[in-house]
FIKOLZA-1660 file (N, C-alpha, C; in steps of 0.1 Angstrom, whole numbers, plus 5000, padded with zeros to 4 digits):
% residues 124
   i   px   py   pz ch aa at
   1 1942 5821 1736  A  M  N
   1 1952 5817 1736  A  M CA
   1 1961 5824 1751  A  M  C
   2 1966 5818 1759  A  A  N
   2 1971 5827 1772  A  A CA
   2 1979 5838 1769  A  A  C
   3 1979 5844 1779  A  K  N
   3 1989 5854 1778  A  K CA
   3 1998 5854 1783  A  K  C
   4 2009 5858 1779  A  R  N
   4 2023 5855 1780  A  R CA
   4 2024 5862 1797  A  R  C
   5 2034 5854 1807  A  R  N
   5 2036 5856 1820  A  R CA
   5 2052 5864 1821  A  R  C
   6 2060 5860 1810  A  I  N
   6 2074 5862 1813  A  I CA
   6 2077 5873 1801  A  I  C
   7 2083 5888 1804  A  S  N
   7 2087 5894 1794  A  S CA
   7 2097 5888 1785  A  S  C
   8 2096 5895 1772  A  D  N
   8 2105 5886 1763  A  D CA
   8 2121 5893 1769  A  D  C
   9 2123 5904 1773  A  T  N
   9 2133 5910 1782  A  T CA
   9 2140 5898 1790  A  T  C
  10 2130 5895 1801  A  E  N
  10 2134 5888 1810  A  E CA
  10 2137 5873 1806  A  E  C
  11 2130 5870 1797  A  G  N
  11 2130 5854 1793  A  G CA
  11 2143 5849 1784  A  G  C
  12 2146 5861 1775  A  R  N
  12 2155 5859 1767  A  R CA
  12 2169 5860 1773  A  R  C
  13 2171 5867 1786  A  A  N
  13 2181 5869 1797  A  A CA
  13 2183 5856 1803  A  A  C
  14 2174 5851 1809  A  A  N
  14 2171 5838 1813  A  A CA
  14 2178 5828 1805  A  A  C
  15 2172 5829 1793  A  L  N
  15 2176 5817 1782  A  L CA
  15 2191 5818 1779  A  L  C
  16 2196 5828 1774  A  A  N
  16 2210 5832 1778  A  A CA
  16 2218 5825 1786  A  A  C
  17 2212 5828 1799  A  E  N
  17 2225 5825 1812  A  E CA
  17 2221 5810 1812  A  E  C
  18 2212 5803 1810  A  A  N
  18 2205 5790 1812  A  A CA
  18 2214 5780 1796  A  A  C
  19 2215 5787 1790  A  T  N
  19 2220 5779 1778  A  T CA
  19 2238 5784 1774  A  T  C
  20 2240 5790 1782  A  G  N
  20 2256 5797 1781  A  G CA
  20 2262 5791 1789  A  G  C
  21 2279 5794 1787  A  P  N
  21 2287 5787 1792  A  P CA
  21 2284 5780 1807  A  P  C
  22 2275 5787 1816  A  A  N
  22 2272 5782 1831  A  A CA
  22 2262 5770 1830  A  A  C
  23 2255 5771 1819  A  G  N
  23 2244 5759 1813  A  G CA
  23 2238 5753 1830  A  G  C
  24 2241 5742 1827  A  T  N
  24 2233 5732 1838  A  T CA
  24 2239 5739 1852  A  T  C
  25 2248 5749 1855  A  D  N
  25 2253 5754 1869  A  D CA
  25 2245 5766 1871  A  D  C
  26 2237 5771 1861  A  A  N
  26 2227 5782 1860  A  A CA
  26 2218 5781 1874  A  A  C
  27 2214 5793 1881  A  P  N
  27 2205 5790 1893  A  P CA
  27 2194 5783 1888  A  P  C
  28 2188 5778 1898  A  R  N
  28 2172 5773 1897  A  R CA
  28 2162 5780 1891  A  R  C
  29 2164 5788 1892  A  T  N
  29 2154 5802 1893  A  T CA
  29 2156 5805 1877  A  T  C
  30 2166 5807 1875  A  V  N
  30 2169 5810 1860  A  V CA
  30 2168 5799 1851  A  V  C
  31 2169 5791 1851  A  R  N
  31 2166 5778 1846  A  R CA
  31 2152 5775 1842  A  R  C
  32 2143 5777 1854  A  A  N
  32 2129 5778 1856  A  A CA
  32 2125 5786 1847  A  A  C
  33 2129 5796 1845  A  M  N
  33 2123 5811 1840  A  M CA
  33 2126 5806 1824  A  M  C
  34 2137 5802 1821  A  A  N
  34 2142 5797 1805  A  A CA
  34 2133 5786 1801  A  A  C
  35 2129 5776 1809  A  V  N
  35 2118 5765 1802  A  V CA
  35 2105 5773 1803  A  V  C
  36 2100 5781 1811  A  R  N
  36 2087 5785 1811  A  R CA
  36 2084 5796 1800  A  R  C
  37 2097 5802 1798  A  F  N
  37 2094 5813 1786  A  F CA
  37 2095 5806 1774  A  F  C
  38 2103 5794 1771  A  L  N
  38 2099 5786 1760  A  L CA
  38 2091 5779 1761  A  L  C
  39 2081 5772 1770  A  L  N
  39 2066 5766 1768  A  L CA
  39 2058 5779 1766  A  L  C
  40 2062 5789 1768  A  E  N
  40 2047 5800 1765  A  E CA
  40 2053 5804 1750  A  E  C
  41 2066 5802 1746  A  E  N
  41 2069 5807 1730  A  E CA
  41 2062 5796 1723  A  E  C
  42 2061 5785 1724  A  L  N
  42 2055 5774 1721  A  L CA
  42 2040 5778 1719  A  L  C
  43 2036 5776 1729  A  A  N
  43 2020 5780 1730  A  A CA
  43 2018 5792 1721  A  A  C
  44 2025 5801 1721  A  E  N
  44 2020 5811 1714  A  E CA
  44 2023 5812 1699  A  E  C
  45 2033 5803 1695  A  R  N
  45 2035 5797 1681  A  R CA
  45 2024 5787 1674  A  R  C
  46 2021 5774 1685  A  A  N
  46 2010 5767 1680  A  A CA
  46 1998 5767 1690  A  A  C
  47 1991 5778 1689  A  P  N
  47 1979 5776 1699  A  P CA
  47 1970 5766 1695  A  P  C
  48 1967 5761 1709  A  G  N
  48 1956 5752 1705  A  G CA
  48 1955 5743 1719  A  G  C
  49 1951 5731 1719  A  N  N
  49 1952 5723 1731  A  N CA
  49 1949 5707 1730  A  N  C
  50 1953 5703 1721  A  S  N
  50 1954 5688 1714  A  S CA
  50 1970 5683 1718  A  S  C
  51 1978 5688 1725  A  V  N
  51 1989 5684 1731  A  V CA
  51 1993 5690 1741  A  V  C
  52 1997 5682 1749  A  E  N
  52 2005 5687 1765  A  E CA
  52 2018 5685 1764  A  E  C
  53 2028 5696 1766  A  V  N
  53 2039 5693 1768  A  V CA
  53 2044 5697 1779  A  V  C
  54 2051 5687 1789  A  R  N
  54 2053 5689 1799  A  R CA
  54 2067 5686 1803  A  R  C
  55 2072 5698 1814  A  V  N
  55 2088 5698 1816  A  V CA
  55 2088 5699 1831  A  V  C
  56 2085 5687 1837  A  P  N
  56 2086 5687 1851  A  P CA
  56 2100 5690 1855  A  P  C
  57 2103 5697 1867  A  P  N
  57 2092 5704 1878  A  P CA
  57 2087 5718 1872  A  P  C
  58 2091 5724 1859  A  F  N
  58 2091 5737 1858  A  F CA
  58 2079 5741 1854  A  F  C
  59 2072 5734 1845  A  G  N
  59 2059 5736 1836  A  G CA
  59 2054 5729 1827  A  G  C
  60 2042 5729 1823  A  A  N
  60 2034 5723 1811  A  A CA
  60 2028 5736 1806  A  A  C
  61 2024 5731 1793  A  V  N
  61 2015 5739 1782  A  V CA
  61 2007 5729 1775  A  V  C
  62 1995 5736 1769  A  Q  N
  62 1987 5728 1759  A  Q CA
  62 1989 5735 1748  A  Q  C
  63 1993 5729 1734  A  C  N
  63 1993 5737 1725  A  C CA
  63 1988 5729 1712  A  C  C
  64 1990 5730 1701  A  V  N
  64 1991 5726 1685  A  V CA
  64 1975 5723 1685  A  V  C
  65 1969 5729 1672  A  P  N
  65 1957 5728 1668  A  P CA
  65 1950 5715 1667  A  P  C
  66 1938 5714 1671  A  G  N
  66 1933 5701 1669  A  G CA
  66 1921 5698 1679  A  G  C
  67 1920 5683 1684  A  P  N
  67 1908 5683 1692  A  P CA
  67 1910 5681 1708  A  P  C
  68 1904 5689 1713  A  R  N
  68 1905 5693 1729  A  R CA
  68 1902 5684 1737  A  R  C
  69 1912 5683 1745  A  H  N
  69 1907 5672 1760  A  H CA
  69 1900 5681 1767  A  H  C
  70 1892 5676 1776  A  T  N
  70 1888 5685 1787  A  T CA
  70 1886 5676 1799  A  T  C
  71 1889 5666 1802  A  R  N
  71 1889 5657 1816  A  R CA
  71 1901 5645 1815  A  R  C
  72 1908 5645 1826  A  G  N
  72 1915 5636 1830  A  G CA
  72 1929 5639 1820  A  G  C
  73 1937 5627 1816  A  T  N
  73 1953 5627 1810  A  T CA
  73 1950 5631 1797  A  T  C
  74 1956 5639 1791  A  P  N
  74 1952 5645 1776  A  P CA
  74 1954 5632 1767  A  P  C
  75 1953 5631 1754  A  A  N
  75 1955 5619 1749  A  A CA
  75 1968 5621 1741  A  A  C
  76 1975 5633 1740  A  N  N
  76 1988 5630 1733  A  N CA
  76 1994 5645 1744  A  N  C
  77 2005 5633 1749  A  V  N
  77 2014 5642 1760  A  V CA
  77 2028 5640 1756  A  V  C
  78 2034 5650 1757  A  I  N
  78 2050 5648 1756  A  I CA
  78 2055 5651 1766  A  I  C
  79 2067 5645 1774  A  E  N
  79 2075 5649 1786  A  E CA
  79 2088 5649 1783  A  E  C
  80 2094 5658 1786  A  T  N
  80 2110 5657 1788  A  T CA
  80 2115 5666 1800  A  T  C
  81 2130 5662 1801  A  D  N
  81 2136 5670 1812  A  D CA
  81 2138 5684 1806  A  D  C
  82 2142 5694 1818  A  P  N
  82 2147 5704 1814  A  P CA
  82 2156 5707 1805  A  P  C
  83 2166 5698 1806  A  D  N
  83 2179 5700 1796  A  D CA
  83 2173 5695 1784  A  D  C
  84 2169 5684 1782  A  T  N
  84 2163 5680 1767  A  T CA
  84 2154 5693 1765  A  T  C
  85 2145 5697 1771  A  W  N
  85 2136 5708 1764  A  W CA
  85 2145 5720 1762  A  W  C
  86 2153 5726 1768  A  L  N
  86 2163 5738 1762  A  L CA
  86 2172 5734 1750  A  L  C
  87 2175 5723 1750  A  A  N
  87 2182 5718 1738  A  A CA
  87 2173 5717 1724  A  A  C
  88 2164 5712 1727  A  L  N
  88 2153 5711 1716  A  L CA
  88 2151 5722 1713  A  L  C
  89 2144 5731 1721  A  A  N
  89 2138 5742 1720  A  A CA
  89 2150 5756 1712  A  A  C
  90 2161 5754 1715  A  T  N
  90 2171 5764 1710  A  T CA
  90 2179 5756 1699  A  T  C
  91 2172 5744 1695  A  G  N
  91 2181 5736 1682  A  G CA
  91 2194 5732 1686  A  G  C
  92 2199 5729 1696  A  S  N
  92 2211 5722 1699  A  S CA
  92 2208 5708 1697  A  S  C
  93 2196 5704 1699  A  L  N
  93 2193 5687 1699  A  L CA
  93 2182 5689 1687  A  L  C
  94 2179 5677 1681  A  S  N
  94 2168 5679 1672  A  S CA
  94 2159 5668 1674  A  S  C
  95 2147 5669 1671  A  W  N
  95 2135 5660 1677  A  W CA
  95 2137 5645 1674  A  W  C
  96 2143 5643 1661  A  E  N
  96 2146 5630 1659  A  E CA
  96 2159 5626 1668  A  E  C
  97 2168 5630 1671  A  E  N
  97 2179 5626 1680  A  E CA
  97 2172 5624 1693  A  E  C
  98 2167 5635 1702  A  A  N
  98 2163 5634 1713  A  A CA
  98 2151 5620 1712  A  A  C
  99 2143 5616 1704  A  V  N
  99 2132 5605 1702  A  V CA
  99 2145 5592 1699  A  V  C
 100 2154 5591 1694  A  A  N
 100 2162 5582 1690  A  A CA
 100 2170 5577 1704  A  A  C
 101 2171 5588 1710  A  A  N
 101 2181 5588 1726  A  A CA
 101 2170 5586 1737  A  A  C
 102 2159 5583 1735  A  A  N
 102 2149 5582 1741  A  A CA
 102 2148 5594 1757  A  A  C
 103 2151 5607 1752  A  R  N
 103 2151 5620 1759  A  R CA
 103 2136 5624 1762  A  R  C
 104 2128 5617 1755  A  I  N
 104 2114 5622 1751  A  I CA
 104 2106 5610 1754  A  I  C
 105 2095 5615 1764  A  N  N
 105 2084 5604 1767  A  N CA
 105 2071 5610 1759  A  N  C
 106 2069 5604 1746  A  A  N
 106 2056 5608 1740  A  A CA
 106 2044 5599 1736  A  A  C
 107 2034 5601 1741  A  S  N
 107 2023 5592 1737  A  S CA
 107 2011 5598 1730  A  S  C
 108 2005 5592 1721  A  G  N
 108 1992 5598 1714  A  G CA
 108 1998 5599 1698  A  G  C
 109 1989 5597 1691  A  S  N
 109 1993 5598 1676  A  S CA
 109 1995 5614 1674  A  S  C
 110 1993 5625 1680  A  R  N
 110 1995 5636 1680  A  R CA
 110 2005 5644 1683  A  R  C
 111 2014 5634 1691  A  A  N
 111 2023 5640 1707  A  A CA
 111 2039 5639 1696  A  A  C
 112 2041 5650 1687  A  T  N
 112 2049 5656 1681  A  T CA
 112 2054 5669 1680  A  T  C
 113 2064 5671 1683  A  L  N
 113 2070 5687 1676  A  L CA
 113 2078 5688 1667  A  L  C
 114 2081 5679 1661  A  D  N
 114 2088 5677 1648  A  D CA
 114 2081 5691 1640  A  D  C
 115 2089 5698 1633  A  G  N
 115 2087 5708 1626  A  G CA
 115 2081 5721 1630  A  G  C
 116 2079 5721 1644  A  L  N
 116 2077 5733 1654  A  L CA
 116 2091 5738 1661  A  L  C
 117 2102 5730 1662  A  L  N
 117 2112 5733 1669  A  L CA
 117 2121 5737 1660  A  L  C
 118 2135 5743 1661  A  P  N
 118 2135 5751 1673  A  P CA
 118 2127 5765 1676  A  P  C
 119 2123 5767 1686  A  L  N
 119 2119 5780 1691  A  L CA
 119 2126 5791 1688  A  L  C
 120 2138 5790 1694  A  M  N
 120 2149 5803 1693  A  M CA
 120 2164 5797 1688  A  M  C
 121 2171 5802 1683  A  R  N
 121 2189 5794 1685  A  R CA
 121 2194 5797 1699  A  R  C
 122 2201 5787 1705  A  S  N
 122 2212 5791 1714  A  S CA
 122 2224 5799 1711  A  S  C
 123 2229 5802 1719  A  A  N
 123 2241 5815 1719  A  A CA
 123 2250 5807 1720  A  A  C
 124 2251 5789 1720  A  R  N
 124 2265 5782 1720  A  R CA
 124 2266 5780 1704  A  R  C
% end
């Protein structure tokens, strides 16, 4: 399991600002920290290497127990934008709603986070 890089205090403060009233107007550095903090949280709660979750341009993690990939593009990839990731991870958007609205690009038979989200509840 990877060691956390963002402290709980800093991460929760960034998350509160990025999902608060300022939302998408929060500084880029704050939004980046909130996204990375939630990616770290996902990797901690669902350790593994079978699914890669990408939130460009801010970060990516490998998570979920199962077969490990070692070279090239992983077999199971989930990619989404920062706003969608923040909404998913805080419960203001469900996995099913995001998939139905095509806000998630998921490939591979294990490429789902259904049941793992939300990670934290939003202040909204």
